[in-house]
C-alpha positions in Angstrom: 84.8 141.0 96.2 87.3 143.1 98.2 90.5 141.9 99.8 91.2 143.3 103.3 94.2 141.4 104.7 96.5 138.4 104.1 98.7 136.5 106.6 101.2 133.8 105.4 103.0 131.4 107.7 105.6 129.1 106.1 103.9 129.4 102.7 106.5 128.8 100.0 109.2 131.5 100.5 107.1 133.5 103.0 107.8 132.3 106.5 105.9 135.2 108.2 104.3 137.8 105.9 101.3 140.1 106.8 99.7 142.4 104.1 96.9 144.9 104.4 95.0 145.7 101.2 93.3 149.1 100.5 91.1 150.5 97.8 92.5 152.0 94.7 95.6 151.0 92.8 98.0 148.7 94.7 101.4 147.7 93.2 103.2 144.6 94.2 106.7 145.4 93.2 109.9 143.5 93.1 112.4 141.6 90.9 111.5 138.3 89.2 111.6 135.4 91.6 111.2 137.5 94.7 107.8 136.0 95.6 105.3 138.5 94.2 103.0 136.0 92.4 103.2 133.7 95.4 101.1 136.4 97.4 98.2 136.0 95.0 98.7 132.3 94.8 98.1 132.3 98.5 94.9 134.2 98.0 93.7 131.4 95.7 94.9 128.7 98.1 92.9 130.3 100.9 89.7 130.3 98.7 90.0 127.0 96.8 92.7 124.9 98.6 95.4 122.8 97.0 93.8 122.6 93.6 94.5 126.4 93.1 98.3 126.2 93.5 101.3 124.7 91.8 102.8 121.5 93.3 101.7 119.4 96.2 101.1 119.9 99.9 104.7 119.1 100.6 106.2 121.5 98.1 104.3 124.6 99.4 106.0 124.5 102.8 108.8 127.0 103.4 112.2 125.1 103.0 113.7 126.7 106.1 110.8 125.8 108.4 111.3 123.2 111.2 110.0 119.7 110.6 106.7 120.2 112.5 106.2 123.9 111.8 102.6 124.7 110.6 101.8 126.0 107.2 98.9 128.4 107.3 97.2 131.1 105.1 94.7 133.5 106.6 92.6 135.7 104.2 90.2 138.5 105.3 87.8 139.7 102.5 84.4 141.3 101.9 81.8 139.7 99.7 78.1 140.4 99.1 77.6 142.6 102.2 79.5 140.2 104.6 83.0 140.0 105.9 84.7 136.6 105.8 87.9 135.3 107.3 89.3 131.9 106.0 92.1 130.2 107.8 93.6 127.2 105.9 96.4 124.8 106.7 97.7 121.8 104.9 94.9 119.5 106.2 92.4 121.9 107.9 90.3 124.9 107.0 87.9 127.2 109.0 85.6 129.9 107.6 84.4 132.7 109.9 81.6 135.3 108.9 81.1 138.8 110.3 83.6 138.5 113.2 81.9 135.4 114.7 84.0 133.4 117.1 82.6 130.1 115.8 83.3 129.1 112.2 80.4 128.6 109.8 82.4 125.8 108.2 85.3 123.8 109.7 86.6 121.2 107.3 88.4 121.3 104.0 85.5 120.0 102.0 82.9 122.1 103.8 84.9 125.4 103.4 85.6 124.7 99.7 81.9 124.0 99.0 80.6 127.0 100.9 83.1 129.5 99.4 82.4 128.2 95.9 78.7 128.7 96.6 79.2 132.3 98.0 81.6 133.3 95.1 79.3 131.7 92.5 82.2 130.3 90.5 84.7 127.5 90.6 88.5 127.9 90.7 88.9 128.1 86.9 86.2 130.7 86.6 87.7 132.7 89.5 91.1 132.9 87.8 89.5 133.8 84.4 87.5 136.6 86.2 89.7 138.4 88.8 93.2 137.3 87.6 94.8 138.4 84.4 98.4 137.4 83.5 100.7 138.5 80.6 100.5 135.0 79.0 96.7 135.0 79.2 96.5 138.2 77.1 97.8 136.5 73.9 96.3 133.1 74.5 93.7 133.5 71.8 96.2 134.7 69.2 97.7 131.2 68.9 94.3 129.4 68.5 92.4 128.5 65.4 89.0 130.2 64.9 87.1 127.1 66.1 89.4 126.9 69.2 88.8 130.6 69.9 85.0 130.1 69.9 85.3 127.1 72.2 87.7 129.0 74.5 85.3 131.9 74.9 82.3 129.6 75.5 84.3 127.7 78.1 85.5 130.7 80.1 82.1 132.3 79.9 80.4 129.2 81.2 78.6 128.3 77.9 80.4 125.0 77.9 78.1 124.0 80.7 75.3 123.8 78.1 77.4 121.5 76.0 78.1 119.3 79.1 74.4 119.3 79.9 73.6 118.4 76.3 76.2 115.6 76.3 74.6 114.3 79.5 71.1 114.4 77.9 72.5 112.6 74.8 74.1 109.9 77.0 70.9 109.5 78.9 68.9 109.2 75.6 71.4 106.6 74.4 71.0 104.7 77.7 67.2 104.8 77.2 67.6 103.5 73.6 69.9 100.6 74.8 67.4 99.8 77.6 64.5 99.8 75.0 66.5 97.5 72.7 67.3 95.1 75.6 63.7 95.2 76.7 62.5 94.3 73.2 65.0 91.5 72.8 63.8 90.0 76.2 60.1 90.3 75.4 58.4 87.1 74.1 56.2 86.9 71.1 52.6 88.1 71.9 50.9 85.4 69.7 53.0 82.7 71.3 52.0 83.9 74.8 48.3 83.9 73.8 48.4 80.5 72.3 50.2 79.0 75.4 47.6 80.6 77.7 44.7 79.0 75.7 46.4 75.6 75.7 47.0 75.8 79.4 43.4 76.5 80.1 42.2 73.5 78.0 44.7 71.1 79.7 43.6 72.3 83.1 39.8 71.6 82.3 40.6 68.0 81.0 42.8 67.1 83.9 40.3 68.4 86.4 37.5 66.1 84.9 39.9 63.1 85.1 40.6 63.8 88.7 36.9 63.8 89.6 36.4 60.4 88.0 39.4 58.9 89.9 38.0 60.2 93.2 34.7 58.5 92.7 36.4 55.1 92.0 38.6 55.5 95.0 35.5 56.0 97.3 33.9 52.8 96.0 37.0 50.7 96.7 37.4 52.3 100.1 33.9 50.9 101.0 34.9 47.3 100.0 38.0 47.5 102.2 35.9 48.7 105.2 33.5 45.7 104.8 36.3 43.0 105.0 38.6 44.7 107.4 36.8 43.6 110.7 37.1 39.8 109.8 40.8 40.3 108.8 41.6 42.1 112.1 39.9 39.3 114.2 41.9 36.6 112.3 45.1 38.5 112.9 44.3 38.8 116.6 43.5 35.1 117.0 46.7 34.2 115.2 48.8 36.5 117.3 47.3 35.1 120.5 48.2 31.5 119.4 51.7 32.6 118.5 52.1 34.4 121.9 51.1 31.3 123.9 53.3 29.1 121.8 56.2 31.4 122.4 55.6 31.4 126.1 55.6 27.6 126.2 58.9 27.6 124.4 60.3 30.1 126.9 59.0 28.1 129.8 60.6 24.9 128.5 63.9 26.7 128.1 63.6 28.0 131.7 62.8 24.5 133.0 65.9 23.1 131.2 68.2 25.9 132.5 66.9 25.4 136.1 67.5 21.6 135.9 71.1 22.2 134.8 71.6 24.6 137.8 70.3 21.9 140.2 72.8 19.4 138.8 75.7 21.9 139.1 74.9 22.8 142.7 74.7 19.1 143.7 78.2 18.6 142.3 79.5 21.6 144.4 78.1 20.0 147.5 80.0 16.8 146.8 83.2 18.8 146.2 82.9 20.5 149.5 82.7 17.2 151.4 86.0 16.0 149.7 87.7 19.4 150.5 87.1 19.0 154.2 89.0 15.7 154.4 92.0 17.0 152.3 92.3 20.3 154.3 92.8 18.4 157.6 95.9 16.6 156.2 97.4 19.9 154.8 97.0 21.7 158.1 99.1 19.0 159.9 101.9 19.3 157.3 102.3 23.2 157.4 102.1 23.5 161.2 105.9 24.5 161.6 105.7 27.2 158.8 104.9 30.2 161.2 108.0 29.6 163.3 110.2 29.3 160.2 108.9 32.7 158.9 109.7 34.4 162.2 113.2 33.1 162.2 113.6 34.1 158.5 112.6 37.7 159.3 115.2 37.9 162.0 117.9 36.6 159.7 116.8 39.0 156.9 117.3 42.0 159.3 120.8 40.7 160.3 121.6 40.3 156.6 120.7 43.9 155.7 122.5 45.3 158.7 125.7 43.3 157.9 125.6 44.7 154.3 125.1 48.3 155.5 128.1 47.9 157.9 130.3 46.8 155.0 129.1 49.8 152.8 129.8 52.2 155.7 133.3 50.8 156.2 134.1 51.3 152.5 132.8 54.8 152.6 134.8 55.6 155.7 138.0 54.3 154.1 137.4 56.4 150.9 136.7 59.5 153.0 140.0 59.0 155.0 141.9 59.0 151.7 140.1 62.2 150.5 140.9 63.9 153.8 144.6 63.1 153.5 144.7 64.7 149.9 142.7 67.8 151.0 145.0 68.3 154.0 148.0 68.3 151.8 146.3 70.8 149.4 145.4 73.0 152.3 149.0 73.3 153.4 150.1 74.2 149.8 147.4 76.9 149.5 148.4 78.4 152.8 152.0 78.8 151.6 150.8 80.5 148.4 148.5 83.0 150.2 151.4 84.0 152.4 153.3 85.4 149.3 150.5 87.7 148.1 151.8 90.9 149.8 155.3 90.7 148.3 153.9 90.0 144.8 151.5 93.0 145.0 154.5 95.3 146.0 156.5 94.2 143.0 153.4 94.7 140.7 152.9 98.3 141.8 156.6 99.1 141.4 156.5 97.7 137.8 153.3 99.7 137.0 155.0 103.0 138.0 158.0 102.1 135.9 155.6 101.3 132.9 153.9 104.7 133.2 157.3 106.5 133.2 158.5 104.6 130.1 155.1 105.1 128.3 155.1 108.8 129.0 158.6 109.3 127.6 157.7 107.3 124.5 154.5 109.3 123.7 156.3 112.6 124.3 159.1 111.6 121.8 156.6 110.3 119.2 154.4 113.4 119.5 157.5 115.6 118.9 158.4 113.6 115.8 154.9 113.7 114.3 154.7 117.5 114.9 158.0 118.1 113.2 156.9 115.9 110.2 153.5 117.7 109.9 155.2 121.1 110.1 157.6 120.1 107.3 154.8 118.8 105.1 152.6 121.9 105.6 155.5 124.2 104.8 156.4 122.2 101.7 152.7 122.4 100.4 152.6 126.1 101.0 155.9 126.6 99.1 154.7 124.5 96.2 151.5 126.5 96.0 153.4 129.8 96.3 155.8 128.6 93.5 152.9 127.9 91.2 151.2 131.3 91.9 154.5 133.2 91.3 155.0 131.3 88.0 151.4 132.2 86.8 151.9 135.9 87.9 155.3 136.1 86.0 153.8 134.4 82.9 150.8 136.8 83.0 153.0 139.9 83.3 155.3 138.7 80.5 152.3 138.0 78.3 150.7 141.4 78.8 154.0 143.3 78.6 154.3 146.9 79.7 150.5 147.4 79.5 150.0 144.9 82.3 148.9 145.9 85.8 151.3 146.0 88.8 150.4 143.1 91.2 150.8 145.5 94.1 149.2 148.8 93.1 147.2 147.7 90.0 148.8 150.5 87.8 150.2 149.9 84.3 153.8 148.7 84.6 155.4 150.5 81.8 159.2 150.5 81.9 159.1 148.8 85.3 158.0 145.6 83.8 161.5 144.0 83.7 162.2 145.0 87.2 159.0 143.4 88.5 159.7 140.2 86.5 163.2 140.0 88.0 161.8 140.5 91.4 159.3 137.6 90.9 162.1 135.3 89.6 164.2 136.1 92.7 161.1 135.1 94.8 160.8 131.9 92.7 164.5 131.0 93.4 164.1 131.6 97.1 160.9 129.5 97.2 162.8 126.7 95.3 165.7 126.7 97.8 163.3 126.6 100.8 161.3 123.9 99.1 164.4 121.7 98.6 165.3 122.1 102.3 161.8 121.2 103.6 161.5 118.3 101.1 164.8 116.8 102.4 163.6 117.5 106.0 160.3 115.8 105.3 162.1 112.7 103.8 164.3 112.6 106.9 161.2 112.6 109.2 159.3 110.0 107.1 160.5 107.1 109.2 160.4 107.0 113.0 163.8 107.6 114.8 165.6 104.6 116.3 165.3 106.2 119.7 161.5 105.7 119.5 161.9 102.0 118.5 164.3 101.4 121.5 161.9 103.1 123.9 159.0 101.0 122.4 161.0 97.8 123.0 161.6 98.9 126.6 157.9 99.7 127.1 156.9 96.3 125.7 159.4 94.4 128.1 158.1 96.3 131.2 154.5 95.7 130.1 155.2 92.0 129.8 156.6 92.0 133.3 153.5 93.8 134.6 151.3 91.3 132.8 153.2 88.4 134.4 152.9 89.9 137.9 149.2 90.6 137.4 148.6 87.0 136.5 150.6 85.9 139.6 148.5 88.2 141.8 145.3 86.9 140.3 146.5 83.3 140.8 147.4 84.0 144.5 144.0 85.7 145.0 142.3 82.7 143.5 144.3 80.4 145.8 143.2 82.5 148.9 139.6 82.1 147.9 140.2 78.4 147.2 141.9 78.1 150.7 138.7 79.0 152.5 136.7 76.5 150.4 139.2 73.6 151.0 139.3 74.4 154.8 135.5 74.3 154.9 135.5 71.0 152.9 138.0 69.4 155.3 135.9 70.3 158.3 132.8 68.9 156.6 134.5 65.6 155.7 136.0 65.1 159.2 132.5 65.5 160.7 131.2 63.0 158.1 133.9 60.5 159.0 133.2 60.7 162.7 129.5 60.1 162.0 130.4 57.0 159.9 132.5 55.5 162.7 129.6 56.1 165.1 127.1 54.4 162.8 129.4 51.3 162.2 129.8 50.8 166.0 126.0 50.7 166.4 125.4 47.9 163.8 124.8 44.4 165.6 126.9 41.3 164.7 126.0 37.5 164.6 124.6 36.9 161.1 124.7 33.1 160.1 124.6 32.7 156.3 124.2 28.9 156.3 121.2 28.9 158.7 119.6 31.7 156.6 119.8 29.4 153.5 118.3 26.4 155.3 115.3 28.4 156.6 114.6 29.8 153.2 114.6 26.3 151.6 112.2 24.9 154.2 109.8 27.8 153.8 109.8 27.5 150.0 108.9 23.8 150.3 105.9 24.6 152.7 104.5 27.6 150.9 102.8 25.6 148.0 101.0 23.4 150.7 99.9 26.6 152.5 98.5 28.1 149.3 96.6 24.9 148.5 95.2 24.8 152.0 94.0 28.4 151.7 92.4 27.6 148.4 90.6 24.5 149.7 89.5 26.3 152.9 87.2 28.6 150.9 85.0 25.6 149.8 83.7 24.5 153.3 83.0 28.2 154.1 80.5 28.4 151.2 78.6 25.2 152.2 75.5 27.1 153.8 75.2 29.4 150.8 75.4 26.5 148.3 72.7 24.4 150.2 70.3 27.5 150.3 70.8 28.0 146.5 70.1 24.2 145.9 66.7 24.5 147.7 65.7 27.6 145.7 66.6 26.0 142.4 64.5 22.9 143.3 61.5 25.2 143.9 62.0 27.1 140.6 62.2 23.8 138.7 58.8 22.6 140.1 57.2 26.0 139.2 58.5 25.9 135.6 57.0 22.5 134.9 53.6 23.7 136.3 53.6 26.8 134.0 54.2 24.6 130.9 51.2 22.5 131.7 48.9 25.6 132.1 50.0 27.1 128.7 49.4 23.9 126.8 45.8 23.9 128.1 45.3 27.5 126.7 46.5 26.5 123.2 43.9 23.8 123.2 41.1 26.4 124.0 42.1 28.9 121.2 41.4 26.4 118.3 43.4 28.5 115.7 43.2 27.3 112.0 46.0 28.3 109.6 44.0 27.4 106.5 41.1 29.8 107.4 43.6 32.5 108.1 45.3 32.1 104.7 41.9 32.3 102.9 40.9 35.6 104.7 44.3 37.0 104.1 44.1 36.4 100.3 40.6 38.0 100.1 41.8 41.1 102.1 44.9 41.6 100.0 42.9 41.5 96.7 40.5 44.2 97.9 43.4 46.3 99.4 45.4 46.1 96.2 42.5 47.3 94.1 41.9 50.1 96.6 45.6 51.2 96.6 45.5 51.3 92.8 42.5 53.5 92.8 44.2 55.8 95.4 47.3 55.9 93.3 45.3 56.8 90.2 43.6 59.6 92.2 47.1 60.9 93.3 48.3 60.8 89.8 45.2 62.7 88.5 45.6 65.3 91.2 49.3 65.8 90.3 48.3 66.3 86.7 45.8 68.9 87.9 48.5 70.7 89.9 50.8 70.7 86.9 48.1 72.1 84.7 47.2 74.7 87.3 50.9 75.8 87.5 51.2 75.9 83.8 48.1 78.0 83.6 49.5 80.3 86.3 52.8 80.6 84.4 51.0 81.4 81.2 48.9 84.1 82.9 52.1 85.5 84.6 53.8 85.6 81.2 50.9 87.5 79.7 50.9 89.9 82.6 54.7 90.3 82.3 54.3 91.0 78.5 51.7 93.7 79.3 54.1 95.2 82.0 57.1 95.2 79.6 55.0 96.8 76.9 53.9 99.6 79.3 57.6 100.1 80.3 58.6 100.2 76.7 56.0 102.9 76.0 57.3 104.9 79.0 60.9 104.6 77.8 59.8 105.7 74.3 58.2 108.8 75.7 61.4 109.6 77.7 63.5 109.1 74.6 61.3 111.6 72.6 61.6 114.1 75.5 65.4 114.0 75.5 65.5 114.3 71.7 63.6 117.5 72.1 65.9 118.6 74.9 69.0 117.9 72.7 67.5 120.1 69.9 66.7 122.8 72.5 70.3 122.8 73.9 71.7 123.1 70.3 69.4 126.1 69.5 70.3 127.8 72.9 74.0 127.4 72.3 73.7 128.8 68.8 71.8 131.9 70.2 74.3 132.5 73.0 77.3 132.2 70.6 75.5 134.5 68.2 75.1 137.1 71.0 78.6 136.5 72.4 80.7 138.5 69.8 78.5 141.7 69.8 78.3 141.8 73.7 82.1 141.2 74.0 82.8 143.8 71.3 80.6 146.4 73.1 82.3 145.9 76.5 85.8 145.9 75.0 85.1 149.0 73.0 84.2 150.9 76.1 87.4 149.9 77.8 89.5 150.7 74.6 87.9 154.2 74.4 89.0 155.0 77.9 92.4 153.4 77.6 93.4 155.3 74.3 91.8 158.7 75.2 89.1 158.0 72.5 91.6 157.6 69.7 90.2 154.2 69.2 86.6 153.9 70.2 85.5 150.6 68.6 86.7 147.0 68.8 85.0 144.1 67.1 85.4 140.3 66.9 85.0 139.0 63.4 83.4 135.7 62.4 86.7 133.9 63.2 87.0 135.7 66.6 89.9 137.8 65.4 90.4 141.3 67.1 89.6 144.1 64.7 90.2 147.8 65.8 88.3 150.5 64.0 89.7 154.0 63.6 87.0 156.5 62.5 84.9 153.6 61.4 87.7 152.1 59.2 89.4 148.9 60.0 93.0 149.4 61.2 95.0 147.0 59.0 98.2 146.7 61.0 98.5 146.8 64.8 101.7 147.6 66.6 102.9 145.5 69.5 101.7 148.0 72.1 98.3 148.3 70.3 97.9 144.5 70.1 98.7 144.3 73.9 96.0 147.0 74.5 93.5 145.1 72.4 94.2 141.9 74.2 93.9 143.6 77.6 90.6 145.3 77.0 89.2 142.0 75.5 90.4 140.2 78.7 88.7 142.8 80.9 85.5 142.4 78.9 85.6 138.6 79.3 86.2 139.0 83.1 83.3 141.4 83.5 80.9 139.1 81.6 82.0 136.1 83.8 81.4 138.2 87.0 78.0 139.4 85.8 76.9 135.8 85.0 78.1 134.7 88.5 75.9 137.3 90.2 79.0 139.1 91.6 80.1 142.7 91.3 83.3 142.9 89.3 85.1 145.1 91.9 88.5 143.3 92.1 91.0 143.2 89.3 94.5 141.6 89.6 96.9 142.2 86.7 100.1 140.1 86.7 102.9 141.5 84.5 100.5 142.7 81.8 102.5 145.8 80.6 104.5 143.6 78.1 105.7 145.8 75.2 103.8 148.9 76.3 105.8 152.1 76.3 105.9 154.5 79.2 102.9 156.5 78.0 100.8 153.4 77.3 101.6 152.1 80.8 100.5 155.4 82.2 97.3 155.2 80.1 96.6 151.7 81.4 96.9 152.9 85.0 94.8 156.0 84.3 92.2 153.8 82.6 92.0 151.7 85.8 91.7 154.9 87.8 88.9 156.2 85.6 86.8 153.0 86.0 87.1 152.8 89.7 83.3 152.8 89.8 83.6 149.2 88.4 87.0 148.3 90.0 87.2 149.5 93.6 90.4 147.5 94.1 93.1 146.9 91.5 96.3 145.0 92.2 99.2 145.3 89.8 102.1 142.8 89.9 105.1 144.0 88.0 108.9 144.2 88.1 108.9 147.6 86.3 110.0 150.2 88.8 108.6 153.2 86.9 105.1 152.1 87.9 106.0 152.5 91.6 105.2 156.3 91.7 101.9 155.9 89.9 100.0 153.7 92.3 98.2 154.5 95.6 99.8 151.7 97.6 103.2 149.9 97.2 103.9 146.4 98.5 107.6 145.8 98.0 108.9 142.2 97.8 112.5 141.3 98.1 114.2 137.9 98.3 116.9 137.2 101.0 119.2 134.6 99.5 120.8 133.9 102.9 117.5 132.9 104.6 115.8 131.9 101.3 112.8 134.0 102.4 110.8 136.9 100.9 110.7 140.2 102.8 107.5 142.3 102.3 107.1 146.0 103.1 104.2 148.3 102.5 103.9 152.1 101.9 101.4 154.6 100.5 102.1 157.2 97.7 100.7 160.6 98.9 100.9 162.1 95.4 100.8 159.7 92.5 102.3 160.8 89.2 99.9 162.6 86.8 99.6 162.4 83.0 101.3 165.8 82.7 104.3 164.6 84.7 104.6 161.6 82.3 104.4 163.8 79.2 107.0 166.3 80.6 109.3 163.4 81.5 109.1 161.9 78.0 109.7 165.4 76.3 112.8 165.8 78.5 114.1 162.4 77.5 113.5 163.1 73.8 115.3 166.4 74.1 118.3 164.8 75.9 118.6 162.1 73.2 118.3 164.8 70.4 
């Protein structure tokens, strides 16, 4: 993997940073907290998303960015013969390959999965491979031997075997639990066989009983068929006799009903004859009724008109009184409206007077407040000056003649008393001025009486203005009301004229006594008129009633003839109830026996069905037992296979762990030889994974701090190379974050030269450090500074044309030693 370029937008303290990476040694330099490690954190964020950085999505946004400003990291890198560019925001991600305009993946999940597939390692493995920090160098030193072995297995990916083994064991336990559950649910094989044999025997016995019942049912069915025709004929004869008897009963009822109708209609004819005589007498009595009704209608009209005339007269009188009151109000409103102009002139004059008084009052109050604030400000300044002078005098007195002059900062010497006297004179002057301004401030605390007098005058003028404004408002309201009252007077006068016209048109001549007499006579004749109208309906129905009487007489003769015919039919049928009872008893006996045989057959067939179902259940139970046994055998085979797989995983992990220490020792020894100029050429891990350095084949008993850092560094490089080789990637990128630790200047130079000497393995090495002496020994420098005002990191890049050599370092160290000697 090779980094080409990185672009940060509002990522942590980098609002807008662009970096171009080159081959060789690159140093990311700057003080602690400047934002160096954030650059490589951005690389991890571009590759693996939010899981690779500290904090949450909200915490990685630049604090000085606007609310909706985007957060984006764009990384350009080479991997396995292809060039990739990943652009990742807070909620989006796009991955481009080989300068294509269309992304090969365009969602957070898709980009994460594809990059992990291309890199061949997850986020943790990536950090263990390409990244090495100072804290990670000594991480194994604080572990127990067991923890060291587990740590190496985990970072090298051997723990995947343990995870796979755990999964195999969990699967085997699940199979064993399933086998136990299957065994507990399986029935006893002997009980299933016994139940199957009993079901077969019961089915054979019930089938034989059903056949016998069917033969008995057929015999009884033949007996029923032999007697059934005679029984049906007897039933039909009986039904015919009953039908004719019923028709005779209905005919007799009809004949009785028709006879009653004939009697009722004859009575109606007699009533009609009597009504004719009575109606002639009533018509003579009510003859004057029509003339009385006509006269009553005329008197009713005169009565209504006389009432309307009285109501109109009352309304006209009331309207005259209202007009008189409105006319008086109209005259009053006219006088009020005439005074509006004079009142408005007075109001404007008083308003101008109020403005003058208010302006004078505000000017005087502003002058008083300004003087009081000036006195208060001056008093505060003098108090502060007094305190400062006291502190300065006390400080000079405490230090004596060795104190510094407050003006020129030189030692006072013999001038100390003069300076103190001068300060005391200043204190006295400040005290006098303070007393004056304190008295002045007290005098100005209360408002002058002149302001109160002006305030009273302003309030009196304001009250006069308010009274005049209310008068003007009232006059204006009277003017508006004047128009309404004038209009109302005009309307009511028109209404009064119309009332007088309507009263004159109403006719006179209403006689109340005659009206009462006519009403009395009409009330006496109305009942006779109603009775005459009621009786008159009877003679009108005479033709209809006589026609109905003739029809009823015909229906009565027909009903009596039908009764005679039906009685003759009954005599011809010759039905015998005794013979019918005898045939019925014989048929019921045979039918009852046949139904019993049929019921016995149904019962036998039900028993057969139950036996057949029991047999099917027993056979199904036997098949289910056989199926469960087959499933149990398959699960048992699966369990044995996973037991073998568990043993195989254990053996494989043992072999890998056995090979781990020699392989790591060999890789670390090669790095150590190059790093120490072959002084130390062999590094081993003992049985407890402790680091052992051999010098001329002899174990070095004590390691200095620098040697321990070197040992941890080469071991970390060896672990990283093993991870990269197992991931199928070339270990071409190495990032070291503050790894110099306790190394002296020469050791630091050796580390850098080691990295230069193994550039066939590491084409690109990035060093993150705050040690400035490294700056001149790298090929490219990326400087990072933090601007406290903008709270942002500032990044600059430069190339070193002539990196420092080992001879330069040795000469520098000799000169330093000579200077100190």
